[in-house]
SERO-566190 format. One record per residue (C-alpha): residue number from 0; x, y, z; residue in three letters. Coordinates in Angstrom, 1 decimal, decimal comma, m for minus. Layout:
N
{nr->NUM xx->X yy->Y zz->Z rest->ALA};
...
***
This chain:
327
{nr->0 xx->9,2 yy->9,8 zz->9,8 rest->MET};
{nr->1 xx->9,7 yy->7,2 zz->12,4 rest->PRO};
{nr->2 xx->7,7 yy->7,2 zz->15,2 rest->ARG};
{nr->3 xx->9,1 yy->8,8 zz->18,9 rest->ILE};
{nr->4 xx->11,0 yy->6,3 zz->20,6 rest->PRO};
{nr->5 xx->9,4 yy->5,8 zz->24,4 rest->SER};
{nr->6 xx->13,2 yy->6,8 zz->25,4 rest->SER};
{nr->7 xx->12,6 yy->10,0 zz->24,1 rest->SER};
{nr->8 xx->9,5 yy->11,4 zz->24,9 rest->VAL};
{nr->9 xx->8,7 yy->13,8 zz->27,9 rest->THR};
{nr->10 xx->4,9 yy->13,7 zz->29,3 rest->PHE};
{nr->11 xx->3,5 yy->16,4 zz->30,7 rest->ALA};
{nr->12 xx->0,8 yy->17,2 zz->33,8 rest->PHE};
{nr->13 xx->m1,5 yy->19,9 zz->33,9 rest->SER};
{nr->14 xx->m2,2 yy->21,5 zz->37,4 rest->LYS};
{nr->15 xx->m5,2 yy->22,9 zz->36,2 rest->ARG};
{nr->16 xx->m7,1 yy->19,5 zz->34,8 rest->GLN};
{nr->17 xx->m5,2 yy->17,4 zz->37,3 rest->ASP};
{nr->18 xx->m3,5 yy->14,6 zz->35,0 rest->ARG};
{nr->19 xx->m1,6 yy->13,7 zz->32,6 rest->TRP};
{nr->20 xx->m2,5 yy->15,5 zz->29,1 rest->THR};
{nr->21 xx->m0,4 yy->14,9 zz->26,3 rest->THR};
{nr->22 xx->3,4 yy->14,1 zz->25,5 rest->ARG};
{nr->23 xx->6,4 yy->15,9 zz->23,8 rest->TYR};
{nr->24 xx->9,0 yy->14,9 zz->21,5 rest->SER};
{nr->25 xx->12,0 yy->17,1 zz->23,1 rest->PHE};
{nr->26 xx->13,8 yy->15,4 zz->26,2 rest->THR};
{nr->27 xx->15,1 yy->18,8 zz->27,6 rest->PRO};
{nr->28 xx->17,6 yy->18,1 zz->31,1 rest->THR};
{nr->29 xx->16,1 yy->21,5 zz->32,8 rest->CYS};
{nr->30 xx->12,7 yy->22,9 zz->33,3 rest->TYR};
{nr->31 xx->11,9 yy->26,8 zz->34,6 rest->ALA};
{nr->32 xx->9,1 yy->29,3 zz->34,6 rest->ASN};
{nr->33 xx->9,8 yy->32,7 zz->34,2 rest->SER};
{nr->34 xx->6,2 yy->34,5 zz->34,7 rest->GLY};
{nr->35 xx->4,5 yy->32,9 zz->31,8 rest->ASP};
{nr->36 xx->7,4 yy->32,0 zz->29,9 rest->VAL};
{nr->37 xx->8,3 yy->28,6 zz->29,6 rest->MET};
{nr->38 xx->12,1 yy->27,7 zz->29,4 rest->LEU};
{nr->39 xx->14,1 yy->24,6 zz->28,8 rest->THR};
{nr->40 xx->17,9 yy->23,7 zz->28,2 rest->SER};
{nr->41 xx->18,9 yy->20,4 zz->27,3 rest->LYS};
{nr->42 xx->22,9 yy->18,9 zz->27,3 rest->ASP};
{nr->43 xx->24,2 yy->22,6 zz->28,0 rest->GLY};
{nr->44 xx->23,2 yy->24,1 zz->24,9 rest->SER};
{nr->45 xx->21,7 yy->27,0 zz->26,3 rest->GLY};
{nr->46 xx->18,2 yy->28,1 zz->26,8 rest->VAL};
{nr->47 xx->15,5 yy->27,7 zz->24,7 rest->TRP};
{nr->48 xx->12,5 yy->29,9 zz->25,0 rest->LYS};
{nr->49 xx->9,1 yy->28,3 zz->24,0 rest->HIS};
{nr->50 xx->6,4 yy->29,8 zz->22,4 rest->ASP};
{nr->51 xx->8,4 yy->32,9 zz->20,8 rest->ALA};
{nr->52 xx->7,9 yy->31,9 zz->17,2 rest->SER};
{nr->53 xx->4,8 yy->31,2 zz->14,8 rest->GLU};
{nr->54 xx->7,3 yy->28,1 zz->13,6 rest->THR};
{nr->55 xx->5,9 yy->25,0 zz->15,4 rest->ARG};
{nr->56 xx->7,5 yy->21,6 zz->16,0 rest->ASN};
{nr->57 xx->11,1 yy->22,7 zz->16,2 rest->LYS};
{nr->58 xx->12,9 yy->22,7 zz->19,3 rest->PHE};
{nr->59 xx->16,6 yy->23,1 zz->20,3 rest->TYR};
{nr->60 xx->17,2 yy->23,7 zz->16,5 rest->GLY};
{nr->61 xx->15,9 yy->20,8 zz->15,2 rest->ASP};
{nr->62 xx->12,3 yy->19,5 zz->13,7 rest->SER};
{nr->63 xx->9,7 yy->17,3 zz->15,2 rest->PHE};
{nr->64 xx->6,5 yy->16,4 zz->14,3 rest->PHE};
{nr->65 xx->2,5 yy->16,2 zz->15,7 rest->SER};
{nr->66 xx->1,5 yy->12,5 zz->16,0 rest->GLU};
{nr->67 xx->m1,7 yy->11,0 zz->17,2 rest->ILE};
{nr->68 xx->m2,3 yy->7,5 zz->17,1 rest->GLU};
{nr->69 xx->m6,3 yy->6,4 zz->17,7 rest->LEU};
{nr->70 xx->m8,2 yy->3,0 zz->17,9 rest->THR};
{nr->71 xx->m12,2 yy->3,1 zz->16,7 rest->PHE};
{nr->72 xx->m13,7 yy->0,0 zz->18,5 rest->ASN};
{nr->73 xx->m17,2 yy->0,5 zz->17,9 rest->ASP};
{nr->74 xx->m19,3 yy->m2,6 zz->18,5 rest->TYR};
{nr->75 xx->m16,6 yy->m4,5 zz->19,5 rest->PRO};
{nr->76 xx->m17,8 yy->m7,8 zz->18,4 rest->SER};
{nr->77 xx->m19,0 yy->m6,9 zz->15,1 rest->GLU};
{nr->78 xx->m16,8 yy->m6,8 zz->12,2 rest->SER};
{nr->79 xx->m17,3 yy->m3,8 zz->9,9 rest->LYS};
{nr->80 xx->m16,0 yy->m2,0 zz->6,7 rest->VAL};
{nr->81 xx->m13,8 yy->1,3 zz->7,4 rest->PHE};
{nr->82 xx->m14,6 yy->3,3 zz->4,6 rest->LYS};
{nr->83 xx->m13,5 yy->6,9 zz->5,2 rest->ALA};
{nr->84 xx->m11,8 yy->9,3 zz->7,3 rest->LEU};
{nr->85 xx->m12,6 yy->13,1 zz->8,4 rest->SER};
{nr->86 xx->m10,1 yy->15,4 zz->10,9 rest->ILE};
{nr->87 xx->m11,7 yy->18,3 zz->12,3 rest->GLU};
{nr->88 xx->m8,3 yy->20,5 zz->12,1 rest->THR};
{nr->89 xx->m6,9 yy->23,6 zz->10,4 rest->ASN};
{nr->90 xx->m3,9 yy->21,6 zz->8,3 rest->GLN};
{nr->91 xx->m3,6 yy->19,9 zz->5,5 rest->ASN};
{nr->92 xx->m0,2 yy->18,1 zz->5,7 rest->LEU};
{nr->93 xx->m1,2 yy->15,2 zz->7,2 rest->TRP};
{nr->94 xx->0,3 yy->11,8 zz->6,9 rest->ILE};
{nr->95 xx->m0,8 yy->8,1 zz->8,1 rest->GLY};
{nr->96 xx->m1,3 yy->4,3 zz->8,1 rest->ASP};
{nr->97 xx->m4,1 yy->2,4 zz->9,0 rest->PHE};
{nr->98 xx->m4,4 yy->m1,4 zz->10,4 rest->LYS};
{nr->99 xx->m6,7 yy->m4,1 zz->11,3 rest->THR};
{nr->100 xx->m6,9 yy->m7,3 zz->13,0 rest->GLN};
{nr->101 xx->m3,0 yy->m6,5 zz->13,9 rest->ASN};
{nr->102 xx->m2,7 yy->m9,6 zz->16,4 rest->GLU};
{nr->103 xx->m3,5 yy->m11,7 zz->13,9 rest->HIS};
{nr->104 xx->m0,8 yy->m13,4 zz->11,9 rest->GLN};
{nr->105 xx->m2,7 yy->m15,0 zz->9,3 rest->GLY};
{nr->106 xx->m4,9 yy->m13,5 zz->6,2 rest->ARG};
{nr->107 xx->m7,2 yy->m11,5 zz->8,4 rest->ASN};
{nr->108 xx->m4,8 yy->m9,1 zz->9,0 rest->ARG};
{nr->109 xx->m4,7 yy->m5,9 zz->7,1 rest->GLN};
{nr->110 xx->m2,4 yy->m2,7 zz->6,9 rest->GLU};
{nr->111 xx->m3,0 yy->0,4 zz->4,8 rest->SER};
{nr->112 xx->m1,0 yy->1,6 zz->1,5 rest->SER};
{nr->113 xx->m0,1 yy->5,5 zz->3,2 rest->PRO};
{nr->114 xx->m2,4 yy->8,5 zz->3,4 rest->LEU};
{nr->115 xx->m1,0 yy->11,2 zz->1,5 rest->LEU};
{nr->116 xx->m3,9 yy->13,6 zz->0,8 rest->SER};
{nr->117 xx->m6,6 yy->15,1 zz->2,5 rest->LEU};
{nr->118 xx->m9,9 yy->17,0 zz->0,7 rest->GLU};
{nr->119 xx->m11,5 yy->20,0 zz->2,5 rest->ASP};
{nr->120 xx->m14,7 yy->20,6 zz->2,4 rest->LYS};
{nr->121 xx->m16,2 yy->23,4 zz->4,6 rest->GLU};
{nr->122 xx->m12,8 yy->23,7 zz->6,9 rest->GLY};
{nr->123 xx->m13,2 yy->19,6 zz->7,5 rest->VAL};
{nr->124 xx->m10,5 yy->17,2 zz->6,2 rest->LYS};
{nr->125 xx->m11,6 yy->14,0 zz->4,1 rest->TYR};
{nr->126 xx->m10,4 yy->11,2 zz->2,8 rest->ALA};
{nr->127 xx->m11,4 yy->7,8 zz->1,9 rest->GLU};
{nr->128 xx->m9,4 yy->5,1 zz->3,8 rest->ILE};
{nr->129 xx->m6,6 yy->3,5 zz->1,9 rest->PRO};
{nr->130 xx->m7,2 yy->0,2 zz->0,4 rest->ARG};
{nr->131 xx->m5,3 yy->m2,9 zz->2,3 rest->SER};
{nr->132 xx->m1,9 yy->m3,8 zz->0,5 rest->ILE};
{nr->133 xx->m1,7 yy->m6,5 zz->2,7 rest->LYS};
{nr->134 xx->m4,0 yy->m10,2 zz->1,9 rest->ASN};
{nr->135 xx->m6,0 yy->m8,3 zz->m0,2 rest->SER};
{nr->136 xx->m8,1 yy->m10,7 zz->m3,1 rest->THR};
{nr->137 xx->m10,2 yy->m8,1 zz->m4,4 rest->ALA};
{nr->138 xx->m7,7 yy->m6,9 zz->m7,1 rest->ASN};
{nr->139 xx->m7,1 yy->m10,7 zz->m8,2 rest->VAL};
{nr->140 xx->m8,6 yy->m11,7 zz->m11,2 rest->PHE};
{nr->141 xx->m8,9 yy->m14,9 zz->m13,0 rest->PRO};
{nr->142 xx->m7,8 yy->m15,0 zz->m17,1 rest->PHE};
{nr->143 xx->m11,3 yy->m14,9 zz->m18,8 rest->PRO};
{nr->144 xx->m9,8 yy->m15,1 zz->m22,0 rest->PHE};
{nr->145 xx->m9,8 yy->m17,8 zz->m24,7 rest->VAL};
{nr->146 xx->m6,5 yy->m18,4 zz->m26,4 rest->VAL};
{nr->147 xx->m6,3 yy->m18,8 zz->m29,9 rest->THR};
{nr->148 xx->m5,1 yy->m22,0 zz->m31,1 rest->GLU};
{nr->149 xx->m2,9 yy->m20,6 zz->m33,3 rest->ASN};
{nr->150 xx->0,3 yy->m19,8 zz->m30,9 rest->GLN};
{nr->151 xx->2,9 yy->m19,5 zz->m34,1 rest->ASP};
{nr->152 xx->2,2 yy->m16,3 zz->m34,2 rest->VAL};
{nr->153 xx->3,6 yy->m15,1 zz->m30,8 rest->LEU};
{nr->154 xx->7,2 yy->m15,0 zz->m31,8 rest->PRO};
{nr->155 xx->6,8 yy->m12,9 zz->m34,5 rest->SER};
{nr->156 xx->4,5 yy->m10,7 zz->m32,7 rest->ALA};
{nr->157 xx->7,5 yy->m9,7 zz->m30,3 rest->ILE};
{nr->158 xx->8,0 yy->m6,2 zz->m29,8 rest->ASN};
{nr->159 xx->11,4 yy->m4,4 zz->m30,0 rest->SER};
{nr->160 xx->13,5 yy->m5,0 zz->m26,8 rest->VAL};
{nr->161 xx->14,6 yy->m1,9 zz->m25,0 rest->ASN};
{nr->162 xx->18,1 yy->m0,8 zz->m23,8 rest->THR};
{nr->163 xx->16,7 yy->m2,2 zz->m19,8 rest->SER};
{nr->164 xx->15,7 yy->m5,6 zz->m21,1 rest->GLY};
{nr->165 xx->12,5 yy->m4,7 zz->m20,9 rest->ILE};
{nr->166 xx->10,2 yy->m6,8 zz->m24,4 rest->PHE};
{nr->167 xx->6,5 yy->m6,8 zz->m24,9 rest->GLU};
{nr->168 xx->4,4 yy->m9,8 zz->m26,3 rest->VAL};
{nr->169 xx->1,2 yy->m9,4 zz->m28,2 rest->ASP};
{nr->170 xx->m1,2 yy->m11,9 zz->m27,2 rest->PHE};
{nr->171 xx->m4,2 yy->m13,1 zz->m29,4 rest->LEU};
{nr->172 xx->m7,8 yy->m13,8 zz->m27,4 rest->VAL};
{nr->173 xx->m11,4 yy->m14,2 zz->m27,8 rest->ASP};
{nr->174 xx->m12,9 yy->m11,1 zz->m28,5 rest->ASP};
{nr->175 xx->m16,4 yy->m12,6 zz->m27,0 rest->ILE};
{nr->176 xx->m14,4 yy->m13,8 zz->m23,7 rest->GLU};
{nr->177 xx->m12,9 yy->m10,3 zz->m23,5 rest->LEU};
{nr->178 xx->m16,2 yy->m8,5 zz->m23,0 rest->SER};
{nr->179 xx->m15,8 yy->m10,3 zz->m19,6 rest->ALA};
{nr->180 xx->m12,9 yy->m8,6 zz->m18,8 rest->MET};
{nr->181 xx->m13,6 yy->m6,1 zz->m15,9 rest->PRO};
{nr->182 xx->m13,0 yy->m2,1 zz->m16,4 rest->SER};
{nr->183 xx->m10,0 yy->m1,3 zz->m13,9 rest->LEU};
{nr->184 xx->m8,1 yy->2,1 zz->m13,6 rest->PRO};
{nr->185 xx->m4,5 yy->2,0 zz->m15,0 rest->VAL};
{nr->186 xx->m1,9 yy->2,3 zz->m12,2 rest->SER};
{nr->187 xx->1,6 yy->3,7 zz->m13,6 rest->GLY};
{nr->188 xx->0,8 yy->2,3 zz->m17,3 rest->GLY};
{nr->189 xx->0,3 yy->m0,9 zz->m16,1 rest->PHE};
{nr->190 xx->m3,4 yy->m2,7 zz->m16,3 rest->LEU};
{nr->191 xx->m2,4 yy->m5,5 zz->m14,0 rest->PHE};
{nr->192 xx->1,0 yy->m5,5 zz->m12,0 rest->SER};
{nr->193 xx->1,4 yy->m8,9 zz->m11,7 rest->GLU};
{nr->194 xx->0,4 yy->m12,3 zz->m13,9 rest->ILE};
{nr->195 xx->0,1 yy->m15,4 zz->m12,0 rest->LEU};
{nr->196 xx->0,1 yy->m18,7 zz->m13,0 rest->SER};
{nr->197 xx->m1,9 yy->m21,4 zz->m11,2 rest->VAL};
{nr->198 xx->m0,4 yy->m24,9 zz->m10,7 rest->LYS};
{nr->199 xx->m2,8 yy->m28,1 zz->m10,1 rest->PRO};
{nr->200 xx->m2,2 yy->m28,0 zz->m6,4 rest->SER};
{nr->201 xx->m4,1 yy->m24,4 zz->m6,8 rest->GLY};
{nr->202 xx->m0,8 yy->m22,8 zz->m5,7 rest->GLN};
{nr->203 xx->m0,1 yy->m19,2 zz->m7,5 rest->ALA};
{nr->204 xx->3,6 yy->m18,8 zz->m8,7 rest->ILE};
{nr->205 xx->5,1 yy->m16,1 zz->m10,8 rest->ASP};
{nr->206 xx->7,1 yy->m16,2 zz->m13,6 rest->PHE};
{nr->207 xx->10,6 yy->m16,9 zz->m11,8 rest->ASN};
{nr->208 xx->9,3 yy->m19,6 zz->m9,9 rest->GLN};
{nr->209 xx->7,2 yy->m20,9 zz->m13,1 rest->PHE};
{nr->210 xx->10,8 yy->m21,2 zz->m14,6 rest->ILE};
{nr->211 xx->12,5 yy->m22,5 zz->m11,9 rest->ALA};
{nr->212 xx->10,0 yy->m25,3 zz->m11,4 rest->GLU};
{nr->213 xx->9,4 yy->m26,0 zz->m15,1 rest->ASN};
{nr->214 xx->12,8 yy->m25,4 zz->m16,6 rest->TYR};
{nr->215 xx->15,8 yy->m25,3 zz->m14,2 rest->PRO};
{nr->216 xx->18,5 yy->m24,4 zz->m16,9 rest->SER};
{nr->217 xx->17,0 yy->m20,9 zz->m16,5 rest->PHE};
{nr->218 xx->16,5 yy->m21,0 zz->m12,8 rest->SER};
{nr->219 xx->19,9 yy->m19,7 zz->m11,9 rest->VAL};
{nr->220 xx->19,5 yy->m16,8 zz->m14,3 rest->ILE};
{nr->221 xx->18,5 yy->m14,0 zz->m12,5 rest->PRO};
{nr->222 xx->15,5 yy->m11,3 zz->m13,9 rest->PHE};
{nr->223 xx->15,0 yy->m7,4 zz->m13,5 rest->PHE};
{nr->224 xx->11,8 yy->m6,8 zz->m11,9 rest->PRO};
{nr->225 xx->9,6 yy->m4,1 zz->m13,5 rest->LEU};
{nr->226 xx->9,9 yy->m0,4 zz->m13,0 rest->SER};
{nr->227 xx->7,6 yy->0,7 zz->m9,9 rest->ASN};
{nr->228 xx->8,0 yy->m2,5 zz->m7,5 rest->GLY};
{nr->229 xx->5,8 yy->m4,3 zz->m10,6 rest->ARG};
{nr->230 xx->6,8 yy->m8,2 zz->m11,1 rest->LYS};
{nr->231 xx->8,4 yy->m9,8 zz->m14,1 rest->TYR};
{nr->232 xx->5,1 yy->m9,9 zz->m15,7 rest->VAL};
{nr->233 xx->2,3 yy->m7,2 zz->m16,3 rest->SER};
{nr->234 xx->m0,3 yy->m6,7 zz->m18,5 rest->ALA};
{nr->235 xx->0,1 yy->m3,3 zz->m20,2 rest->VAL};
{nr->236 xx->m3,0 yy->m2,7 zz->m22,6 rest->SER};
{nr->237 xx->m5,7 yy->m4,7 zz->m24,0 rest->ILE};
{nr->238 xx->m7,2 yy->m3,6 zz->m27,0 rest->SER};
{nr->239 xx->m9,8 yy->m5,4 zz->m29,6 rest->GLU};
{nr->240 xx->m8,6 yy->m8,9 zz->m29,5 rest->ASN};
{nr->241 xx->m5,1 yy->m8,7 zz->m28,4 rest->VAL};
{nr->242 xx->m3,6 yy->m8,4 zz->m24,9 rest->VAL};
{nr->243 xx->m0,1 yy->m7,0 zz->m25,3 rest->THR};
{nr->244 xx->1,9 yy->m8,5 zz->m21,9 rest->PHE};
{nr->245 xx->5,3 yy->m6,5 zz->m20,7 rest->ARG};
{nr->246 xx->8,3 yy->m8,8 zz->m19,7 rest->ALA};
{nr->247 xx->12,1 yy->m8,7 zz->m18,5 rest->SER};
{nr->248 xx->14,4 yy->m10,4 zz->m20,4 rest->LYS};
{nr->249 xx->17,2 yy->m12,6 zz->m18,2 rest->PRO};
{nr->250 xx->20,0 yy->m10,6 zz->m16,5 rest->PHE};
{nr->251 xx->22,7 yy->m13,1 zz->m18,1 rest->VAL};
{nr->252 xx->23,2 yy->m13,9 zz->m21,4 rest->PRO};
{nr->253 xx->24,1 yy->m17,2 zz->m22,5 rest->SER};
{nr->254 xx->24,5 yy->m19,3 zz->m25,5 rest->GLU};
{nr->255 xx->22,4 yy->m22,3 zz->m24,1 rest->SER};
{nr->256 xx->19,6 yy->m19,8 zz->m23,0 rest->ASN};
{nr->257 xx->19,1 yy->m18,1 zz->m26,0 rest->ASN};
{nr->258 xx->16,2 yy->m15,6 zz->m26,3 rest->PHE};
{nr->259 xx->14,0 yy->m17,3 zz->m28,7 rest->GLU};
{nr->260 xx->14,3 yy->m20,3 zz->m26,1 rest->GLU};
{nr->261 xx->13,5 yy->m17,7 zz->m23,5 rest->PHE};
{nr->262 xx->10,1 yy->m16,1 zz->m25,6 rest->VAL};
{nr->263 xx->9,1 yy->m20,4 zz->m25,9 rest->ASN};
{nr->264 xx->9,0 yy->m20,5 zz->m22,0 rest->ILE};
{nr->265 xx->7,5 yy->m17,1 zz->m21,8 rest->PHE};
{nr->266 xx->4,5 yy->m18,6 zz->m24,2 rest->VAL};
{nr->267 xx->4,5 yy->m21,6 zz->m22,4 rest->ASP};
{nr->268 xx->3,4 yy->m19,5 zz->m19,2 rest->PHE};
{nr->269 xx->0,7 yy->m17,3 zz->m20,7 rest->LEU};
{nr->270 xx->m0,8 yy->m20,7 zz->m22,0 rest->SER};
{nr->271 xx->m0,9 yy->m21,8 zz->m18,7 rest->SER};
{nr->272 xx->m4,6 yy->m23,2 zz->m18,3 rest->GLU};
{nr->273 xx->m5,2 yy->m21,2 zz->m15,5 rest->LYS};
{nr->274 xx->m4,0 yy->m17,9 zz->m14,8 rest->LEU};
{nr->275 xx->m4,2 yy->m14,8 zz->m12,0 rest->LEU};
{nr->276 xx->m4,1 yy->m11,5 zz->m12,8 rest->LEU};
{nr->277 xx->m3,1 yy->m9,0 zz->m10,0 rest->LYS};
{nr->278 xx->m3,7 yy->m5,3 zz->m10,3 rest->SER};
{nr->279 xx->m2,6 yy->m2,5 zz->m8,1 rest->SER};
{nr->280 xx->m3,7 yy->m3,6 zz->m4,2 rest->ALA};
{nr->281 xx->m3,4 yy->0,4 zz->m3,2 rest->GLU};
{nr->282 xx->m6,5 yy->1,4 zz->m5,8 rest->ILE};
{nr->283 xx->m8,5 yy->m2,0 zz->m6,1 rest->ASN};
{nr->284 xx->m7,6 yy->m3,9 zz->m3,0 rest->GLY};
{nr->285 xx->m9,5 yy->m4,9 zz->0,0 rest->ASP};
{nr->286 xx->m11,5 yy->m2,4 zz->2,5 rest->HIS};
{nr->287 xx->m10,2 yy->m2,3 zz->5,5 rest->MET};
{nr->288 xx->m12,7 yy->m4,5 zz->7,5 rest->ARG};
{nr->289 xx->m12,4 yy->m6,2 zz->11,1 rest->GLY};
{nr->290 xx->m13,8 yy->m5,0 zz->14,9 rest->PRO};
{nr->291 xx->m11,7 yy->m2,3 zz->15,1 rest->TYR};
{nr->292 xx->m9,1 yy->m0,2 zz->12,7 rest->ILE};
{nr->293 xx->m5,7 yy->1,6 zz->14,0 rest->ASN};
{nr->294 xx->m5,5 yy->5,1 zz->13,3 rest->VAL};
{nr->295 xx->m1,8 yy->6,5 zz->12,9 rest->HIS};
{nr->296 xx->m1,5 yy->9,9 zz->12,0 rest->LEU};
{nr->297 xx->1,3 yy->12,5 zz->11,5 rest->ILE};
{nr->298 xx->1,3 yy->16,1 zz->11,1 rest->ASN};
{nr->299 xx->4,0 yy->17,9 zz->9,2 rest->ILE};
{nr->300 xx->3,2 yy->21,3 zz->9,2 rest->SER};
{nr->301 xx->5,5 yy->23,8 zz->10,9 rest->THR};
{nr->302 xx->2,4 yy->26,4 zz->11,6 rest->THR};
{nr->303 xx->m0,2 yy->26,3 zz->14,2 rest->PRO};
{nr->304 xx->m1,8 yy->23,5 zz->14,4 rest->LEU};
{nr->305 xx->m5,6 yy->22,5 zz->15,5 rest->GLU};
{nr->306 xx->m7,1 yy->19,5 zz->16,4 rest->LEU};
{nr->307 xx->m10,4 yy->19,1 zz->17,3 rest->HIS};
{nr->308 xx->m11,8 yy->15,8 zz->16,3 rest->SER};
{nr->309 xx->m10,9 yy->12,6 zz->14,1 rest->VAL};
{nr->310 xx->m14,1 yy->10,4 zz->13,0 rest->ASN};
{nr->311 xx->m13,8 yy->7,2 zz->10,8 rest->VAL};
{nr->312 xx->m16,8 yy->5,8 zz->8,7 rest->ASP};
{nr->313 xx->m17,6 yy->2,4 zz->8,7 rest->TYR};
{nr->314 xx->m20,3 yy->m0,2 zz->7,7 rest->GLU};
{nr->315 xx->m21,2 yy->m3,2 zz->9,7 rest->LEU};
{nr->316 xx->m19,6 yy->m6,2 zz->6,9 rest->SER};
{nr->317 xx->m22,8 yy->m8,5 zz->5,7 rest->SER};
{nr->318 xx->m20,7 yy->m11,4 zz->5,2 rest->SER};
{nr->319 xx->m20,4 yy->m11,2 zz->9,9 rest->ALA};
{nr->320 xx->m22,6 yy->m13,0 zz->12,1 rest->ALA};
{nr->321 xx->m23,9 yy->m10,8 zz->14,6 rest->ARG};
{nr->322 xx->m23,2 yy->m12,3 zz->18,0 rest->LEU};
{nr->323 xx->m25,8 yy->m11,2 zz->20,5 rest->THR};
{nr->324 xx->m26,9 yy->m13,4 zz->24,0 rest->GLN};
{nr->325 xx->m29,6 yy->m15,1 zz->22,1 rest->ASN};
{nr->326 xx->m27,7 yy->m16,1 zz->19,4 rest->SER};
***
């Protein structure tokens, strides 16, 4: 759900505490108190009696949510690696996101994947802080395989093309180099969600960019991305000395751009001297790191909410130089 716009916020002042205490997402046009009962009206739609039922976050017939945004900034000059979140609350229905170094525009800026679930431990809710989906590098690996010289086996190893235009190719590799491959969790049926070819300049390009630069006659033909947001070439499985790659056919068939020629381009792409394997950033991406972390949490429960504390666990980054008055 979107954050509450500033033009639709009601701020509350507590006479007992002599300070502004909170804000509400409802915007009434009239307030009244009758004893201990709070009454409001909005746009002449009648009178709304507050705290009359156990259903929370519902005003004037519309549903809202509870929201809190915090910034954790212990030791402001220290770079930290943020590991876990704990919430002292009675509710599990929390979603959220995290940002670090948001003032930067380059590779230091990080944003997490959404927080979707919490684990209850003796009444305190815990979650690992999601990995960064922005500027992550920990999920990218060099392709460690030594490809066999006998490339002519590849066209005959193509599996059947399914109705969505997806086909697979079995690629032979050296089984000695296979042992150097890191063990990674499989996400959505994909071991590696994207394969990138490294140019002599050091720039990494995907399959579409490779075709556009090296085979311009194919560059005008669009390609279907693979499912679940995956790119055009993915590694599905590795077994013994065979890697199975999955790719998508050209969207528009053409006599001049026949499928056999397209497969040869595909083999050429996989035969590049340097390939990078990119796995899921949500699973294998970088830990959120920086001097601070911004935590935005939303509770979508309709039952009474108690929130006592939000805590973030972190470690000081081993690569960061500590700045002191003596350094």
